[in-house]
C-alpha positions in Angstrom: 127.0 102.0 121.6 128.1 98.5 120.9 126.5 98.4 117.3 127.0 101.1 114.7 123.2 101.8 114.4 120.0 100.8 116.3 116.4 100.4 115.3 113.5 101.7 117.5 110.1 100.1 117.4 107.0 102.2 118.5 104.5 100.1 120.4 101.9 103.0 120.2 102.3 103.2 116.5 102.1 99.5 116.1 98.9 99.4 118.2 97.3 102.3 116.3 97.8 100.5 113.0 96.6 97.3 114.2 93.4 98.6 115.6 92.9 100.6 112.5 93.2 97.5 110.3 91.0 95.4 112.7 88.2 98.1 112.3 88.6 98.0 108.5 88.3 94.2 108.6 85.2 94.2 110.8 84.3 92.1 113.7 83.9 88.6 111.9 87.4 87.6 110.7 90.1 86.3 112.8 93.2 88.8 112.5 96.6 87.1 111.6 99.6 89.4 111.9 102.0 88.6 109.0 105.7 88.4 110.3 107.5 86.9 107.3 110.7 88.3 106.1 111.9 89.0 109.7 108.5 90.8 110.4 109.2 93.1 107.4 112.4 93.9 108.8 111.4 94.9 112.2 112.7 91.7 114.0 110.5 88.7 114.7 111.8 88.2 118.1 111.5 91.9 119.0 108.1 92.7 117.5 106.1 89.5 118.3 105.7 90.3 122.0 104.6 93.7 121.1 102.0 92.4 118.9 100.8 90.1 121.5 100.3 93.0 123.9 98.1 94.6 121.2 95.7 91.7 121.6 96.7 89.6 118.5 97.0 86.0 118.9 97.6 84.7 115.4 100.9 84.8 113.3 101.6 84.0 109.7 105.2 83.3 108.5 106.5 82.0 105.2 109.0 79.4 106.2 109.9 76.8 109.0 113.0 78.9 109.9 110.6 81.8 110.7 108.3 79.5 112.5 111.0 78.2 114.8 111.9 81.8 115.6 108.3 82.8 116.4 107.7 79.5 118.3 110.5 80.5 120.8 108.9 83.7 122.0 105.1 83.5 121.3 102.7 82.5 124.1 101.1 79.1 124.0 97.8 80.4 123.4 98.9 81.9 119.9 98.5 80.2 116.7 101.1 79.9 114.1 100.7 79.4 110.5 103.1 78.8 107.8 102.2 80.2 104.3 104.9 78.8 102.1 107.9 76.6 102.3 108.0 73.5 104.4 110.3 70.5 103.4 108.9 67.1 104.0 111.5 66.6 106.6 110.0 69.3 108.7 106.5 68.2 108.4 106.4 66.1 111.3 107.9 68.9 113.3 105.3 71.3 112.1 102.5 68.8 113.2 103.9 68.0 116.6 104.3 71.5 117.4 100.7 72.2 116.6 101.6 74.7 113.6 99.2 74.8 110.6 100.6 75.1 107.2 99.5 75.8 103.5 99.3 72.8 101.4 99.3 73.4 97.7 100.8 70.5 95.5 99.8 67.0 95.5 103.3 65.9 96.5 102.9 67.8 99.8 99.3 66.5 100.4 100.6 63.0 99.8 103.4 63.3 102.1 101.3 65.2 104.9 98.8 62.2 104.7 101.6 59.7 105.2 103.6 61.7 108.0 100.4 62.6 109.8 99.6 59.0 110.5 102.8 58.8 112.6 102.2 61.8 114.8 100.4 62.4 118.0 98.4 65.4 116.7 96.4 65.8 113.5 97.9 67.9 110.7 96.3 71.3 110.8 96.2 72.3 106.9 95.1 75.1 104.7 94.4 74.0 101.3 95.6 76.9 98.9 93.4 77.2 95.8 94.6 78.7 92.5 92.2 81.4 91.5 94.0 83.6 89.1 97.5 84.5 90.3 99.1 81.4 88.8 101.8 81.1 91.5 100.9 78.2 93.8 97.6 76.5 94.5 95.6 73.8 93.4 93.9 74.1 90.0 90.3 73.0 89.3 91.2 69.7 87.8 93.2 68.7 91.0 90.1 69.2 93.4 88.6 65.8 93.2 91.9 64.2 94.2 92.2 66.8 97.1 88.9 65.9 98.4 89.3 62.3 98.1 92.7 62.5 100.0 91.0 64.7 102.8 88.1 62.3 103.1 90.2 59.2 103.2 92.4 60.8 106.1 90.0 62.6 107.9 91.2 61.1 111.2 94.8 62.3 110.7 94.2 65.5 108.8 92.2 68.7 109.9 90.9 71.0 107.2 91.6 74.2 109.0 91.4 76.4 106.0 90.7 76.9 102.4 92.8 79.9 101.0 94.1 81.8 98.0 96.1 85.0 97.4 95.1 88.2 95.6 97.1 89.1 92.5 97.6 92.7 93.2 94.7 94.0 95.3 96.5 97.4 95.8 96.1 98.5 92.1 92.9 99.9 90.4 94.0 98.1 87.1 93.6 94.8 88.9 90.2 95.4 90.2 88.4 93.1 87.5 91.0 90.4 88.1 90.6 90.5 91.8 86.9 90.4 91.6 87.2 87.4 89.4 89.3 85.8 92.0 86.9 86.3 94.7 84.1 84.8 92.6 86.3 81.7 91.7 87.2 81.4 95.3 83.6 81.4 96.5 82.7 78.7 93.8 85.7 76.4 94.9 84.6 76.9 98.6 81.1 75.9 97.7 82.3 72.8 95.9 84.2 71.6 99.1 81.0 72.3 101.0 78.9 70.1 98.8 81.7 67.4 99.4 81.1 67.7 103.1 84.3 69.4 103.6 84.0 72.5 105.6 87.0 74.4 106.9 87.2 76.5 110.0 88.7 79.4 108.0 88.2 80.6 104.5 90.6 83.3 103.9 92.2 85.5 101.1 92.6 88.9 102.2 96.0 90.8 102.7 96.4 94.5 103.7 95.4 95.6 100.2 92.4 93.1 100.4 91.1 94.4 103.8 91.3 98.1 102.5 90.1 97.8 99.1 87.8 94.6 99.1 86.3 94.6 102.7 83.5 92.4 101.7 86.2 89.6 101.0 87.5 89.5 104.5 85.6 86.3 105.4 86.8 84.3 108.4 90.6 85.3 108.6 92.6 88.2 107.3 96.4 88.0 106.9 97.5 91.6 107.3 101.2 92.5 106.8 102.5 95.8 105.6 99.6 98.0 106.9 100.4 96.8 110.5 104.0 98.4 110.1 102.6 101.7 109.1 102.5 101.7 105.4 100.0 101.5 102.8 100.1 98.8 100.1 100.8 101.5 97.6 100.0 105.3 97.3 97.1 104.6 95.0 95.4 102.8 97.8 96.1 105.7 100.2 94.9 108.3 97.8 91.6 106.3 97.0 90.5 106.1 100.6 91.4 109.7 101.3 89.6 111.1 98.4 86.6 109.0 98.9 86.3 110.4 102.5 86.7 107.0 104.0 89.6 108.4 106.2 90.1 112.2 107.2 93.9 111.8 107.2 96.5 109.2 107.1 95.6 106.9 110.1 98.8 104.7 109.8 102.0 105.4 111.9 105.4 104.4 111.0 106.6 101.9 113.6 110.4 101.6 112.7 113.0 104.3 113.2 116.7 103.7 112.3 119.5 105.8 114.0 123.2 106.0 114.6 125.8 108.5 115.8 128.3 111.1 114.3 131.6 109.2 114.2 133.9 112.1 113.5 133.8 115.8 112.2 136.6 117.1 109.9 137.2 120.4 108.1 137.9 119.9 104.2 139.2 122.7 102.0 137.6 123.9 98.7 138.1 121.9 95.5 138.8 118.6 97.5 137.4 115.2 96.6 135.5 113.4 99.4 135.4 109.7 99.9 136.4 107.2 97.2 136.8 108.1 93.7 135.8 111.5 92.2 132.0 111.7 92.5 132.0 114.5 95.0 134.2 117.7 94.9 133.7 120.6 97.6 132.7 123.9 96.1 133.5 125.7 99.5 135.4 125.1 102.7 133.5 122.5 104.3 132.8 120.4 107.3 132.4 116.8 106.8 131.0 114.2 109.2 131.5 110.5 109.1 128.6 108.1 110.1 129.4 104.3 110.8 126.6 102.9 108.6 127.4 101.9 105.0 126.0 99.5 102.4 127.2 96.5 104.5 124.8 97.6 107.2 121.7 98.2 104.9 122.4 101.8 103.8 122.6 101.3 99.9 125.4 102.5 97.8 122.8 103.8 95.3 122.5 106.6 97.8 125.7 108.1 97.2 125.5 111.8 96.6 121.6 111.3 96.7 120.5 110.4 100.3 119.8 112.6 103.2 119.9 111.9 107.0 119.0 114.2 109.8 121.3 115.6 112.4 120.5 118.4 115.0 117.1 118.6 113.4 118.4 119.4 110.0 118.4 117.5 106.8 121.9 117.0 105.6 123.2 115.4 102.2 125.3 112.2 101.8 128.2 113.1 99.9 130.7 111.0 98.0 130.4 107.2 97.6 128.6 105.2 100.3 131.3 102.9 101.7 130.9 99.4 103.1 131.1 100.5 106.8 130.4 104.2 106.7 129.0 107.4 104.9 130.2 111.0 104.6 127.8 113.8 105.1 128.1 117.4 104.6 127.4 119.3 107.7 129.0 122.5 107.0 125.9 124.3 107.8 125.5 122.9 111.3 127.4 125.1 113.5 127.3 122.9 116.7 127.7 119.5 115.2 129.9 117.2 117.2 131.0 113.6 117.6 128.0 111.5 119.3 125.3 113.6 118.0 122.4 111.5 116.9 121.9 110.7 113.3 118.6 109.5 111.8 118.4 107.6 108.6 114.7 106.6 108.9 112.5 108.4 111.5 111.9 111.8 113.1 113.9 114.5 114.7 112.4 117.5 115.8 109.7 118.6 113.2 111.7 117.0 110.5 111.3 113.3 109.3 112.8 110.9 106.8 109.9 108.4 106.1 110.4 104.8 104.7 108.5 106.0 101.6 111.0 109.1 101.1 114.0 106.8 101.9 112.8 104.0 99.3 112.1 106.7 96.8 115.7 107.9 97.1 117.0 104.4 96.9 114.6 103.4 93.8 113.1 100.7 95.7 109.8 99.5 97.4 108.8 99.9 101.2 108.7 96.2 101.3 112.3 95.8 99.7 113.9 98.4 101.8 112.4 97.2 105.0 113.5 93.5 104.6 116.8 94.4 103.6 117.6 96.0 106.9 120.1 93.6 108.6 118.7 91.3 111.3 122.0 92.0 113.3 121.0 95.6 114.1 119.5 95.6 117.5 115.8 96.6 117.9 114.5 98.3 120.9 110.7 99.1 122.1 109.9 102.8 122.7 106.7 104.3 123.8 
């Protein structure tokens, strides 16, 4: 094994999740797979071809760098949309590569109008509207300016979309706020329609939007975390199960993270293990090392708290997690040996360590833990 750990990506789990979310979104909207933040830690280059094989032909990223990576591996028939950061220096590149992108400031709109005149293709833009999140987007007072610019540059700019972003559609406490956003968005879209500006897509729904506000799916949905097998939060999951909308959890975790036992050594009773004095044996023990530490994505916060699976048993991480390795107590595993599989996230026999349980141990969110997995860890397709 060249690397100290590896990640497995389950194609069957991915397809299951996509088909479930497509069913929830309905037949009307186009389905965009969000692959920002290195495809939520799954690896853009590794995951994108699997997504295409599941019948998806639209991808959403956040930045030019992510778009460049996706462009190298996607099929020509697939569309690519940048939802966030595009420097003026890269606007021409995006236009010439037929990549659509969000526009949410007057400065970017002005730059697009200027640069689009110099390109061979029209700029495909999505005007982002501020509807209540107060992060990015044109406010009401900007709309006349936006409409005028779009009308004056109609030959160089294609209004592909009007969009906004929900401010926490996963939480019940935000429901009134979300309904207000939906209403505001509809009014803004009607205003553009009255100006003779009709986009191809009107879109605002993310994973939580599709699940909790299906009536807002409209022409396109931007689905992220649910594709990878995770609910936006437990509240959304419980809400659907209790309401009888689903008989059981339909989402399956796509990612597993594995390594191997590097060494096994006996340690006497009353000896400190690893750096410092945070862990002392209370019996004659057997200690195994695993070549994964905080430098490879396994947080130091899991010192004396984390668990891994070896030989279908859950064993504790003991002592301080090092930069390059962790130490686990395998005293109760009589047959453990060098080379045995170690599962940090995933299944082994009938035992499992889910992303949710891993992130709970790490005091973090699913999103945060996934996106912290180093890009250098190799990813492999399974099933």
